[in-house]
N, C-alpha and C positions, 0 to 999 in steps of 0.2 A: 407720885411719878409726877416729873414734868414734861413738857409737852418736847423739849429734845430728845429726852429716853424715849417718847413713845414713837419721834420721827424715825430713832436710832433702831428702833426693834422692828416697824414697817419695813427700813430700807433692809433689814438684814432677813427676815420674812421672805421678803421679793427677790433678795440676790439670792436665796436657796433654789430658788425654781427656776429662776429667769433664763432666758437663754444667752450664747454668747459668755465663754469661759474664759477667754482672752480681751474682752472688752466690756459687757454690762456689766455680768458681776463682778469684776475686779474695780468699776470705777462706781459699782452702789457702796461697796465694802469701804473704797477711800472717803466717799459721802458719809460716813459713819465715822470716820475717824481712822481707821488702819492704815499703815502706811505703805505701799506697795509700788512696786520698783517697775520699769519696763518689761514687755514682753513676758506678764506673769499669766499663768494660764491658771481658774480657780475652778475645780468641776463642780458638777450639780451636788445638793443637799453638803457643804460644807458648813459646818457651825463654827463661827470665829464667834466667838465671847458678846455676849450682851450687853454686859456690863462696862467692860473696860474697852474698848476695841480699840483705844488710842494707845494699848503699849504693846500692839500687836504688830511687826516689821514683817515684810517679806520681799527679798531682794530680788533683783533681777533676772530676767530666766528664769523662774524656778515652776514648781508644778505642784500643786494640793492636790492629792486623790478624793476621788469619790467618797461622800460621806466621812471626811477625816474630821475631826473635830479638836479646837484648837482653843484653850482653857486659860483666862489668866487670874483665878480667883477660883477660892474655896471660902464660899459663906454657908451656913446653915439658916436657913430660912432669912428673918430678919436681922439677924447678926452678920455685921457689917465691921471687919477689920483689916486695915489694910498689911498687915501680917500674912493673910491668907494669900495678896494679890502678888502679883509679881510679872515682868514683861515675858512675851513671845518673841523672839527672833530670829526670822529665815534668813540665811543669807541667800547672796547671789547663787545661781546655777542649782540650785537643791530639787531632788523632786522625793516627793512623800509621797507615799504609795497609798491605794485606799484602804478605809477603815482606820485608819490610827487616831492614837489620842495623844494630842502634843500637852501637857502640862505646863502648869504657870515656871518662872522662875527658869527657860530651858532655851540658849541657841543652837541651831544646828546651822553647824560649820559651812563655808563657803564649798560648793560640789558634795556636797553629801547625799546619799541615798539612803534612805528608809523603808524597811520592808512591808509591804502590806500588812495590817493588823497592829501594829507593833505601837506600843505603850512608851511613850517616851519623857520617861521622869527625870531624866540629865542632860547633859550639855550632849551634843553630838559631836565629834572634832571632824574636822576639816577633811575634804573625800576619805569620806570612810563608809562603808555601807554597813547598816544599824538594825537591827532586828534579832529577837530573841532564836537563840535556837530552837528550843522546846518549850511547849507550857507545861507546868507543873508549878508543887508548892515552892513558895520563896521562903517562906517565915509563919510562925504561930502569931497570931492576934491577942493579945492580952489587955490590949485597951478597945474598946471598939472603936470607930470611925464615926460617931454620932454626935449629935450638939450638945450632949453632957459633957464632952469631952473635946478639950485644944486639941488640933493637931500636930502639937508638939507633945503632949502627951501622950498618942497614936501612934507615932513614931518611936517614943524612947521606950513603947511599948512592946514591939517589935522582936521577937526570937527570930534570926535568920535560922530556916532550916539548911545544915550541910550536905551535898549532894553529894555522892560519891562517884569517880570518873567512870564512865563504860567502860567495857573492857569487851 
């Protein structure tokens, strides 16, 4: 691990608990390489990817809620491959509620609101309230998501569970 990575990780740890959601925390993340617009609020305990902060962009007037995690990669231990990394773009005027998880290759459109506790796996259209109605089984896993299998294999092995409409 080179000195730059050590400094980025140290800044990340400081930013998680530092005061100043609209000042010090965004400034620390900018020093790590995150692109951050004006008037952005980053709550405490927000995780912004440690390995690829430079592919995260947060637009003007956006809010990132408490304990939200933003990931730009999926690596298994020492395995590193660019096909598991991708940008996260949060456009302007976005509100992300607390305890959300934003996964790689996601764009959250201008003016969108992401409901607390939501796992965002795909693009969110502009001016949309986004979140799941209820928790429940989504698919059957036939290939485990482990280091022994590629992410693409896992995705191909999913078998969607069809839900019946509520009456």
